[in-house]
C-alpha positions as CSV (number, residue, x, y, z in Angstrom):
1,M,15.1,20.7,28.7
2,M,18.2,22.8,29.5
3,P,18.3,26.5,28.4
4,E,20.8,27.0,25.5
5,K,22.0,30.4,26.9
6,G,25.1,29.8,29.1
7,S,25.6,26.2,27.9
8,R,28.5,24.8,26.0
9,L,28.8,22.0,23.5
10,I,31.0,19.0,23.8
11,T,31.3,15.9,21.6
12,V,31.7,12.5,23.4
13,G,31.9,9.5,21.1
14,D,29.5,10.1,18.3
15,A,27.1,12.3,20.1
16,V,27.1,16.1,20.8
17,Y,26.0,17.2,24.3
18,R,25.2,20.5,25.8
19,W,26.4,21.1,29.4
20,R,26.0,23.9,31.8
21,V,26.8,25.1,35.3
22,R,24.0,27.2,36.8
23,R,24.9,30.8,36.4
24,K,24.1,31.9,39.9
25,P,24.3,29.7,43.0
26,G,21.3,28.7,44.9
27,R,21.3,29.8,48.5
28,R,22.7,26.4,49.8
29,Q,25.3,26.3,47.0
30,G,26.5,29.8,47.6
31,D,27.2,29.2,51.3
32,G,29.3,26.1,50.5
33,W,26.9,23.6,52.2
34,T,25.8,21.9,49.0
35,P,28.3,20.7,46.3
36,L,29.0,22.0,42.8
37,R,26.7,20.6,40.2
38,F,26.4,20.7,36.4
39,T,23.9,19.3,34.0
40,V,24.3,17.6,30.6
41,E,21.9,16.6,27.9
42,R,22.1,15.6,24.2
43,A,22.2,18.7,22.0
44,E,19.9,17.2,19.4
45,E,16.9,15.3,20.4
46,P,17.4,15.7,24.2
47,G,16.0,13.0,26.5
48,S,17.0,12.4,30.0
49,V,19.2,15.0,31.7
50,L,22.4,14.1,33.5
51,V,23.0,15.9,36.8
52,V,26.6,15.6,38.0
53,T,27.4,16.3,41.7
54,L,31.1,17.0,42.4
55,P,32.9,16.6,45.8
56,C,33.6,20.4,46.2
57,A,31.9,23.7,46.4
58,R,31.1,26.2,43.6
59,P,33.9,28.7,42.7
60,D,31.7,31.6,43.9
61,N,30.9,30.1,47.3
62,W,31.0,32.6,50.2
63,R,32.9,30.5,52.7
64,G,36.1,30.0,50.8
65,E,35.6,26.3,50.4
66,R,37.9,24.6,47.8
67,T,36.6,24.0,44.2
68,V,37.7,22.7,40.9
69,A,37.2,24.2,37.4
70,V,34.5,22.3,35.4
71,R,36.5,21.7,32.2
72,P,35.4,19.8,29.1
73,I,37.7,16.9,30.0
74,L,35.8,16.5,33.3
75,V,32.4,16.8,31.5
76,G,33.4,14.2,28.9
77,G,34.6,11.8,31.6
78,C,31.3,12.2,33.5
79,V,29.3,11.5,30.4
80,R,31.2,8.3,29.7
81,R,30.9,7.2,33.4
82,A,27.1,7.9,33.4
83,V,26.6,5.9,30.2
84,E,28.5,3.0,31.7
85,R,26.3,3.2,34.8
86,G,23.1,3.2,32.8
87,W,22.2,6.7,31.7
88,R,20.3,6.7,28.4
89,P,20.6,10.3,27.1
90,G,18.4,9.7,24.1
91,R,15.4,8.4,26.0
92,A,12.9,10.6,27.8
93,G,12.8,10.0,31.6
94,P,13.8,11.3,34.9
95,A,17.1,13.0,35.5
96,F,20.1,10.6,36.0
97,V,22.2,11.6,39.0
98,L,26.0,10.9,39.0
99,D,27.6,11.6,42.3
100,V,31.4,11.9,41.8
101,A,33.5,10.8,44.8
102,E,36.8,12.5,45.7
103,D,38.8,9.5,44.7
104,E,37.1,9.4,41.2
105,L,38.2,12.9,40.1
106,A,41.7,11.9,39.0
107,G,40.4,9.1,36.8
108,L,37.8,11.5,35.2
109,L,40.3,14.3,34.7
110,G,43.2,12.0,33.6
111,E,45.4,13.7,36.2
112,P,45.2,14.7,39.9
113,P,42.6,17.5,40.4
114,R,44.0,21.0,40.9
115,Y,41.8,22.5,43.6
116,L,41.4,26.2,43.9
117,V,40.4,28.3,46.9
118,P,38.5,31.5,46.5
119,F,40.4,34.5,47.9
120,L,39.1,38.1,47.7
121,W,38.8,38.7,43.9
122,G,40.4,35.5,42.6
123,M,41.5,31.9,43.1
124,I,44.6,30.6,44.7
125,P,45.8,27.0,44.1
126,E,45.1,24.9,47.2
127,G,48.0,25.0,49.6
128,G,49.2,28.3,48.1
129,G,49.8,31.5,50.0
130,I,50.5,35.2,49.6
131,E,53.3,34.5,47.1
132,D,50.7,32.9,44.8
133,L,48.6,36.1,44.5
134,P,50.4,37.3,41.3
135,R,49.5,33.9,39.7
136,C,45.9,33.7,41.0
137,T,43.1,33.3,38.5
138,Q,40.8,36.3,38.5
139,I,37.1,35.5,38.7
140,W,35.7,39.0,38.8
141,S,37.1,42.5,38.5
142,R,37.8,44.6,41.6
143,D,36.7,47.6,39.6
144,R,33.2,46.3,38.9
145,S,30.4,48.5,40.1
146,S,27.9,47.0,42.5
């Protein structure tokens, strides 16, 4: 069962699900060697957990590998895809793993993926440069105390 703290709710079809990206990266996720993952389960009467593996690194990876934002539209698309492939979210059982390939992202998002690349204190759109710094997405404050 997934912890409620740090999870978000999403409705797909007639069911309400809870989804979550792990708060802190594991060692292999932080160094960019293992991909970004998130988990999904039914909010009421949870059964089998869905583990989704994306073809990119976590946003807080230390190597500056490209990433995507895990947004509700992506989560919903992954839930629908997993159900099509045999995931039974209301039944107890082992975790169901959905590996998303690079060429599947556009279909799940409904548009081409917008990759981001970690840079110092923020994210720059893939292919961007110094001119994109004013538009970068801040992921943590430079003023935070360590």
